[in-house]
C-alpha positions in Angstrom: 22.7 7.0 71.1 19.8 4.6 71.2 17.8 6.6 68.6 20.7 6.6 66.1 21.1 2.8 66.5 17.4 2.3 65.9 17.5 4.5 62.8 20.4 2.5 61.4 18.6 -0.8 62.1 15.4 0.5 60.4 17.4 1.7 57.4 19.2 -1.7 57.1 15.9 -3.6 57.3 14.3 -1.4 54.6 17.3 -1.9 52.3 17.1 -5.6 52.8 13.4 -5.7 52.1 13.9 -3.7 48.9 16.7 -5.9 47.8 14.6 -9.0 48.5 11.6 -7.6 46.5 13.9 -6.8 43.5 15.4 -10.2 43.6 11.9 -11.8 43.7 10.7 -9.7 40.7 13.8 -10.6 38.7 13.4 -14.3 39.5 9.7 -14.2 38.5 10.6 -12.5 35.2 13.3 -15.0 34.4 11.4 -18.1 35.5 7.9 -17.2 34.4 7.9 -14.6 31.7 10.9 -15.7 29.6 9.7 -19.3 29.2 6.3 -18.0 28.1 8.0 -15.9 25.4 10.1 -18.8 24.2 7.6 -21.7 24.8 8.2 -23.0 21.3 12.0 -23.0 21.5 11.9 -20.8 18.5 12.0 -17.1 17.8 9.2 -15.1 19.4 8.6 -13.3 16.1 5.5 -14.7 14.4 5.5 -15.3 10.6 2.4 -13.9 9.0 2.2 -16.9 6.7 1.7 -19.2 9.7 -1.3 -17.1 10.9 -3.7 -16.9 8.0 -1.9 -14.6 5.5 -0.4 -15.3 2.1 2.2 -13.3 0.4 1.4 -12.1 -3.2 3.5 -9.6 -5.0 5.4 -8.5 -1.9 2.2 -7.8 0.0 0.4 -9.9 2.6 -3.2 -10.8 1.8 -5.5 -12.6 4.3 -6.3 -16.2 3.2 -10.0 -16.8 2.5 -11.6 -19.8 4.2 -12.8 -22.8 2.3 -15.3 -23.6 5.1 -19.0 -22.6 4.9 -20.2 -19.6 6.8 -22.3 -21.8 9.1 -23.3 -25.5 9.3 -25.7 -26.5 6.6 -28.5 -27.3 9.0 -28.3 -23.7 10.2 -28.2 -22.3 6.7 -31.2 -24.4 5.8 -33.4 -23.2 8.7 -36.8 -22.0 7.6 -37.9 -18.6 8.8 -41.5 -17.6 8.2 -41.2 -13.8 8.8 -44.7 -13.5 10.1 -45.4 -10.0 11.4 -47.8 -10.9 14.2 -46.9 -14.3 15.7 -47.3 -17.5 13.7 -51.0 -18.2 14.3 -52.3 -17.8 10.7 -52.4 -20.4 8.0 -50.2 -18.1 5.9 -47.2 -19.0 8.2 -44.5 -20.8 6.1 -43.5 -22.9 9.1 -47.0 -24.1 9.6 -47.5 -24.8 5.9 -44.4 -27.0 6.0 -45.5 -28.8 9.2 -42.7 -27.2 11.2 -42.8 -25.6 14.6 -41.8 -21.9 14.6 -38.5 -21.1 16.2 -37.0 -18.0 17.9 -35.8 -16.7 14.6 -39.3 -16.4 13.3 -41.0 -13.0 13.6 
């Protein structure tokens, strides 16, 4: 009789643990995941026009930027292109009185 009582207790404990785990998972989904999906208080569906697309003729086309490709100081960097270091007098950087940078040669 003792063995059957022990089996019943073990089964009850396992069932209780499984139920508790399921409840915890449901609570986490409801408390954590759902608010993340609805953090704006609006629909979770994104409008393409809010994310860099324009609609033309029933088709979505990406909006082009009006910003430069890089800051002007970067676009205006001088690069000498020397093949073997920047030691010669033919180096464009040296001619302009500039130190060579990592983008040279």
